[in-house]
Structures are given as C-alpha cells and as structure tokens.
C-alpha positions, 0 to 999 in steps of 0.5 A: 533586486527582489531576489537579493532582498529575500536573500538578505532577509534569510540572513536576518533570520537566526533560525536559518543558516547562511546556506539555507536557501539559494537566492537564485531559486526563490520564485517571484511571488508575493507570498512564500511558505517554506517548510524546513523538515529536519528528521531525527535519528528516531524518525521524528522531525522538527518542522519550521514553516517560514511565511514571507509576504509583501504588503498586506493580505489574507492567507491560510494554511493547515497546521496539526491539531494534536501537536503543540505549535509555536509562533515567532513573529519576526516582522510585520503583524499577523491576526488569526481570524478563523479556524476550520477543524472539520475538513481534515482529521489531523489538521485544522485550517488556520486563516489569518490577516497580515500587515507589513512591518519595515521594508513592506514585508511580513515574516513569521515562523511556525514550528512543531514536532512531527512524530513518525516523519520517517518510518524505518525497518532494517536499512529501509526508510520511508519519509512523508512530509506533513500535509502541505496546503495553503492558499492557491496564490502562495508558493510552497518550498520544502526543505528536507534534511534526512537522517543519515542515509546512503541512497535515495531510491524515489522522490514523489510529490503527492498532489491531490490523489496523483503521485508524481516523480519530483526532482529537488531543485537544490541539494546541499549540506542543509538538505534537499529542496523541492518546489512542492505542488499542493495540496499534497505531500513530499514522499522520499524512499531511501536507504539508511547508513546503519541497520535499525536494531530490532527487539523481539516482543513475546507475550501470551494473548490467551492460554493457548496462543502466543504472539511474537513481534519483531519491532524496530526499537523506535516502535515499542509503544506501537507494537505493545498497542498491537499486543494489547489489541490482540489480547482483547480481540483474539478470543472473539475471533477464536469463538467465531471460527471455533479454532485456535492458533498456537502462535501469531507472528507480526512483522512490519513493512514499509509502503512502496510509495503512498500507502495502498496495502495496509497488511497481508499474510502469505497465501501459501500459509492460508491455503495450507491452513498453517499459522503464519506471519501477519505483515503490518504496514508501519504507515498505520502508525500515522493513521487515525485510531482504529485503522491499525486495529481494523487491519490487524483483525482483517489479516487474522480473518484470512488465517482463520478462514484458511484454518477452517478450510477455505483456500484463497484461490482466484474464485474464493479470494473475493470471499476471503476479502469480503469476510475479512472486511465484514468481520473486521468492521463488526468486531472493531466497531463493537470494541469502540473504534468508531472511526472504522465506520469511515471504511464501511461508508467508503465501501458502500459509497463505491458500490453505489457508484459502480452499480448506479445506486444498486440498480445494476448489482450484476456489475459486481460479478467481476470479482469472481475471478480475482486473478484476472482483475486489473491493478486499478480494479483491486480497491473496487473489488474490496468494496464489492466483496464487502458489500456482498458479504455484508448483504448476506450476513445482515439478512442471516444473523450478522456474526452468527452467520459467520459462526455457522459458515465456519462450522459448515466449512470445517465439516466440509473440508474434513471430508471433502477437502479444501474449499477452492472454487465458487461451486463448492463455496456456494454449497457451503454457504447454502448449508450455513444459511439454510437456503439456496443463494444461487439466484442472489449470486446470479443477480450479482453477475456470478457464474455459480457453476464455476468449479476450480478443478475443471479450470485447473485441469484445462490449464494443465491439458493445454500445457501438456498439449503445447509441450507435445507439439514443441517436442514434435517440432524439435524432433522433426528439426533434428531429423531434417538436420541429420538428413541434410548431413547425409545428403550434402552435395559434392564440393559442399559442407555443413556449417557447424554453427548454423547448419547451412550447406556452404561451399567446402572451401569457405573459411567464413560461413556466408550465412551466420558469418562465423569463422570456420576451421580451414578444411 
C-alpha cells in the first residue's frame, strides 16, 4: 500500500514524468532523497532533489555554497534551522525541521545548476555527481540522465574514500537509477555519440616562449586561465632554472575513476631534455582555486629539471617529485593562491604519521628506488619527497637553493652527462649547498653510494647471461634431435610433429595424437 502511495505522489509532482520512478524499487523508508541529474550537451547539469518524508522530524543535507539554489515546497512545512559552512569547501550542511501536510507527508523540491558535471575530451566522458550526504537514516536514490552516449564503461559509487562498482537498479528513457551509498558520489565513465570539437589556442607568454593549448570548446575559459597563469608564472620559473623553453603545449585528459593524477609530462622528453606536452587533468576544473595553478607549476618543474640535466630515473624520480612539489608550493603561495597550503599541510601530516612525528626519519628511504614502489605507496612517496626537499631548502635559502642547484646541474651535465643516480645527484647537491649532505641522507635511510650505471650494467649482464644459457639449451636440443634421427631403430620412425620415435606403421602418433601420412 505504501509503495502505491509513493507512486501516486510522484504523479502529482509536475517536475516528474509518469515513468520517472518505478514504484517497485522505492525503499520502505520514512525519508527519501531523490537526486535527479540531467546532463546537458555542454556537460553542465540541472539538478533537482526531491525530499519525501512521513510525519515530522529533523533532517539535513549538503547543498552547494556557490550556486543559486531554488526551493519549492509541495506539501507540508519546512523550517531551516542551522547552516554549517566549515566542513566542506564547496558545500554547506543545511539542517531543517519538517512537519507534514495532508496524508501525513512532506514533499520538497530543491534545484540548482551544476557546472562541469560531465567532463569531455574527444569521445570520452567522465561524470561525477554533486556531493551526496544527508542524515544516516535517509535513503538516497540518484537518477542520472547523461548527454548522448553510445557506451558506459564503468559505474562507481564513491563512499567515503572507497571506490565500489555499482549497477543501476533501473534504466529507462529518463536515465539510470542507483541506490547510492553516502557520503559519496556517483561516477560514470562513458563514450559519447559524437566527438567534441577542439579549438587551438596559441599565445605568447614571454618574448621567447609560446604556449599552445588544444581545448574542447566547452573549456575555453578554463584554458585561458592556464594561459594567463603561465604568463605570470613562467618568468619566475625561467629565472630559477636559468633556461628558456621555445614552446609549451598543454593537452587535457580525464580521470580513470576518481581523480588521483592531476597532471603528467612524458618521461622520455624529460630524460632527453626536450620541450614537451604538459598533460592536465580536466577534473581540476572542479577543484578549489589554486590546485590547477599548483599542478601547472609542478609539471613545468619536471620539464625544467630535464632541461638542466636531471633525468627522471628510478633513483632520481623522488628528487624530481620533491622539487616539483616544493617549487610549486613556494611560487603559487607567493602569487596569492593560499589554498595550496592545504597540500603542504597534508604532506607534513602524512610524513609525521609514517615517521612517528619525526622520530623515525630513516623510514623515508623507501623512495630512493621509485620504480620498486607499490601502487599504494606512491601518494606517501610524494609527501616524503616534498619533506626531504623542503627540509634541505628551508636550511639553505629556499628558492635560492633551487637556483644554485640548477646552476650546478647545468655545469655538471655539460661536462659529465645526465644526472641519473643517487651518487651523482648527491655530488651536485653538495656543490649547491656547499657542504656534504651524506649523513643527512643516511638518516633518511638512503644508500648514498647507489650509482645507476652499475645497476643497469648488472641488469644487462644478467640478460646476456640468460640469453647465452637459453641458446646453449636450444643448440643441445637440436643436436639431440639430429642424433635421434640418425639412430632410429629398425621398424620405427620419427613423428614429424613432436619428434617422438614411434612404430613405422603408425597412422596417428600415440604421443601427440597428430594424424600422420601413411607410410
């Protein structure tokens, strides 16, 4: 009976069509939040939240701080009691008391525009819902109607910090329907029916350097934000490293599930000291101001380090990441992006946790051979790398230490070749600070004698040795087979497929069961 009443209720609400919700799927709950998210062609979405409850009570949910929110009270009364603005950056916790109208029910619609709901590059799209969080005694149902697509690759419910695959309980002309765990999000990766047109932006950021961005047409403002930032930041970077780039190219990519990597540059280009493409995660369009700028600076540091001779190899990758994090923080914070202090604070908090508040700094040495790290250690490795560079730079002049290192790196690489192992890196660091840092790195758990070339030579030697052994085995087997051919007993023959000695009159080999030609 209750389910039928709910269905009739939906029919009374003009914002919902008759097929909006299947009554068989409505949970037996005294409170339900239904999020209806309709994605537009440009990736923005119109969001309508319907709150349905029996009787009276208190509830709360999170709503966006920076979008205009509209309320429509269909049945019953709602009194907004309190607002908490502090817990989340983009959302505020809204607490309310409700009393029923006719039939002992309360119905309220809340609506707002949601920019960047779906991010799109070429024919790939990534949808992430608004933040879903309400009181724990309420059911949460999410209806998503995507813009035109051909295929859904993955559907995820982010609950807290856990990513879980989710299957819609219903799918029809009004979209996909999910029972959503909360607090969390719904994430959908899908293929678009048509390729999103791209526009090429080409501009000068200083007299010697051009920036080029290939951007989907929906992200022109986001792309111009990158160009404007690079125009202000690049001279600072060029001055620190003492080198110029002829051009910088920027391309966008989408997250694989929840954003973990905000940007990257190809390792080959860094190791060959080439100008390269900075790849930026479009999900940064949905992040707090400063994170895009931080990422854009971080990735350019990698390019500049490659330019002065520091390769991004297993033993020097930690240095690349530590310098990129440190310089990105110092430059962006100084330019007024105060929110990046959250990134720095997270790094310090993580290192304090893994080192027992600095009492076990020798645990940081796990980052020395980056290629041996497990996937779950990568995030911690970034924090450890930042901590070490921040500790050295804070003692030896901050960004001035980075300038001195860049100079010494250029000098070293011009006469000795690339800096690609810990032993060489330490020599250059010692020159930059004017003292021997060996003991400091030993206290971090590093092997300061580790040289990359000896490791690579050992690897090559092992490969050559294994190849020789395999060749000897192969030659021996061939020789044995030839000898067996010469010594075939009378009345026997050799199977041409497996080499076994079998009776001459055999039509099928009893060993490999292959059919043989008749003798």
